[in-house]
N, C-alpha and C positions, 0 to 999 in steps of 0.2 A: 515647277513642283508637280509630282505625280501622286497618285493615290497611295496611301500608306496606312497601315494599321499601327498605331502607337503601342509601345510596350505597356504592359499592365501597370508598371510603376509610374507611368506618366500621369499628370493630373487628370482627375475624373470630374465630370459634371454630376454624375450620380451612379448608382449601382441598380441594375434591374434584377428582380427575382420573380418567381411565380409561386403563388400560394398552393400548397398540396391539396389535391382533391382527386380521388379515384381509387381503383381497386389495387393498385400496386402496393399499398400500405397494409392491405388485409385488415387485421384487427388493431393495427398500430397507428391509425390516422391521428388520434389525439396526441400521441407521443411525437409523431412527425410534425404536427403543427407546433408543438413546443420547441422542437429543434429549429424549425424554420423561423419562428418568432425570435428565438435566442440569437440566431445568426443575423437576422435583420437588425436586431437591437445593437449587436456588436458592430456591424458595418455602419449603422447610423451614428455611432460615436465618432466616425471619421468622415462620413460624406452622406449626402442625401440618398435615400432608398426609395425606389418606385417599384411597387409590387403589382404585377398583373394577377388578376384574380377572376375566376369564373363568377358570373353574376349570382349563381346559386349559393356561393360560399362567401360573398362579399360581407354580409352582416357579421358572420362568425369571425372572419379575418379581422374586421375592424375592432371587434371586442378583444382579440388576443394580441394584436400588434401594437407596438408603441405608437402614440398619436402622431409622431413626426413622420412615420412611414406613409407615403402617398399610395393610395389604391387606384389602379387603372383597370377597369372592368373589361374583360375580353374572354371569349370562349377558349378553354384550354382542355387538353386531354391529360397532360402530365405536368410535372413541376421541375423541369431541368432547364433553367433559363440559358445555361451555357450552350446547350445543344439545339434547342428549338428556337431560341431567340437569335437576333441578327448579330453578326460580328461587326462592331462599329469601327469605321475607318475615317481618316481625314481625306476628303476629296482633293482632286487636283487644284481646285480653287480655294482650298482650305475649309470648305463647308463639311458638316457632318453627314456621313453616309452610313448605311447599314447593309452589309452583305447578307443576303437571304439565300442560304444554301438550300439545295433540294433535300428537304428533310423527309426521310422515308421510314421513320420509326426504328432507327438504328439497324438498317438493313432488313427490316421486317420483323425484328425481335419483339417489337410492340405493335400488334396489328391495328390498334385504334390510334391513328395519328393525324387524321384529316384536319382537326382544328389546330393542332400544333404546327402542321405544315403551312398554315396561313398566318401563324403568330408573328413571324419575322416582320412581315409588312405592317401588321397592326402596331407592333412596338415602334417601328420606324415612324409611322404616322404620329403616334403619341409623343415621340422624341423630337419630331421635326427634322427627321433625317431622310435624305433621299435614299430610296431603296435601290440596291444593286443586285439584280437577279443573277443567280448562277445555276447552271445545269448540273454542277458537281454535287453528288449526294455526299453530305459531309455534316459533321457536327463540330461546334466550337471547342469541345473537349479534345478534339484530335489535333489541335494546333496551339503552339506558343510562338510568340515573336519577340525579337529584341528591340523593335522600333527603329532599327537601322537596316532593314532589308533582309534579315535572316529569319527563316521559318523552321521550326521543329515539327515534324509530323511522323505518322507511322504508316508503313506499307499495308498492315493488316486492316486498316480502316479505308484509306483512300483507294487502294488497288483491289479491294475486295469485290468479288462478283456480286455480292448482295447489295452493293451500293453503285459501283461504277464498272459494270462488266466490259472488259476489253480495253479499258483505259491504259495508257502508257504513262510512265513517269514524266516524259516530256510534255504530254498533253496536260497532266495535272499541274506541272510547274508553270506552264504558260497561263493556266487559269489562276494560280496563286499569284503570279506576277500581275495579272489584270485586276484582280479583286483586292489583294492585300499589299501590293507593292513589293512582293518577295523577289529578291534578286538571287538569293541562295537558299535552297531547300536542303535541309539535313534530314535524311530519311533514317528513321529507326525501324528495325524489323517489326516491332509491335508484339502482339501476343495473340496467336491464332486460337488459343484455347479459352480466351476470356469471352464468355457469352455476352451478347448484347452489344457492348461497346466495341468488341473485337480489338481491344488494345488502345484505348485513348492515351495520348501522350501525357495528359494532365494527371495521370496516376503514376507516371514514371519519371518525368523530368520537366524542368522549366528553366527559363532564363532568370538569373538573379541580377544580372547586369550585362551590358554588352560584353561579349567575350567570356562570360561566366555562366555555367549551367549547373544547377542543383539537381542531383540524381538520387532517386530513392531505390536503394538496393533491396531486393526481396529478402524477407527473413529466411534464414537457413531451413526452417521447418515448414515454410509456406509452399503452396503450389505455385508454379510459375517461376521457379528459381532459374531454370535453363533459359527461359525467355528474358528474364532480367539480365542475365549475364550477356546474352546476345545484344541487348539494347545498350548495355554499358560499353561493350566492345565497339559498337558503331560510333560512339562518341570519341573514341580514341583517334587522335589525329584530325578530327573534323575541323574545318576552317569556315569562318563566318563570312558574311558579305563584304566585310572590310579587310579580309585577309588575315584575321587573327586566328591562331590556333586556340580552340576552346579550352579554358580551364574548367575542369570538372571537379566539383566538390560533392561529397556523398553524405546522405543521411540514411537512417535505417527505417524499414517498414515495421509496423507493429507485429508482434508474435501472433500466430493463429490463435483465435479465441474460442473456436468451436461454435460460435454464434452463427446461426443460419441466416441466409439472406432471403429476399423476396423471390420465391420461385427459383428459377435457374440462374438468376442474376448474381447471387453470391453476396457475401458481406464485404464491403469496401473499407478495409482498415488502412487507408493510405493517408499518411501525414502530409505528403507533398501536395495533396489536393486542397490547397488553401487559396485564399483570395487576398491579393495585394490592394489595399485601399489607400486613400490619401493619408500619408503619414503613418500607416500601420499595416499590419497583416492580421487577418482573421483566420485562425488555424483550427483544425479539428482537435477535439478531446474525446477519448473513448472510455475514460475511467480505467486506464491501464497503466502499469508502471512506466511504460515507455513514453507517456505523455510529456513528462518534464524534459526528457532528453530531446524529444522532437521540437519542443518549444525553443530550447537553447540552440539547436541546429538552425532553425529558421531565423532566429534573432541574429545569429552570426552571419548568415547569408545575406540578410537585409539590415545592415547596421544603420542606426538612426531611426528605425521604425519601431513603434510599439507593437508587440505581438500579443494578441488577445486570443485565448482559446475558447471555443464554444462547443457545447455538447453536440456531437455529430453521430452518436451511436445509432439513432433511428434512421437518419439519412443514410448511414452506411448499410443498414438493413435493406433499404431500397435499391442498393447497388451503386451509390455515388457518394460524393463528398461535398465540401463547402464550395470548391471551385465549380463543381457541376451545377450548383443551384444559383450561381451569381453570374452576372455579365456586366462588365464595366462599360460605361458610356464616357468616352474621353471628352475633355474640354477641347474645343476647337476655336 
């Protein structure tokens, strides 16, 4: 057995989140807290939730969160568990491990990231996971796996000079093989115009099952339409680690709302930025007409799972979605 990152639909021991605290929310911190608490409650309906929280916010988090959500105190800068937390994998001996990427604040887009850079190892310690250190500057939102050796990622994140100057695809693939057990890497072009994340794959596409990819096409009136078409084209004819030609199913992004985001980060109205939990999917709701169609598309892609939508409108203001604020810890 070699090290392998299980697919998100594999059984989880729990879900990790981080309680919001900081300047990113401007005057919307209370609304962000409501969104995070709502997502935590939705996920807790399917599996245990462990919430990392800065000690200065622990008392407030305890008042606002459901009692079944466990708090784990740790210094934090921001609240995106997918990116600053570890990517959990099954070790060669079957034990739980956590890949701690070199977190550099999304290529320097967020200048205060020292505490988040140490968070991966703190969460590993709390989870009882062996830490696996990587020199690759990376965020968990830039990867999706099928649990059978196939990895989806984007060039605009991994090959970006603000994260990994001078790196080649071959070097990156070797590191993905070492840390995640990736045998085949499917590279999407990404989005060079997306500030901050530089085109995380979890706002574009994800595996719905081995050999099946769910792709979110940009709305015809939205910015990033050209990048969306390039990413869709990259999936055409792609073959996974088991030699299967990928089946691509599509869903639609929400129409532009005119809502501003936090600073330059923009408003993240992505429906595909959902979390697959034990027996269910927790998906975003924005209070838009497209919410119902998105729920139906996700339910069709994940038959047999209950789809619960949670308000993510303030999370979207911060530049991310439900997948961005969650991180699965697989059962091993």
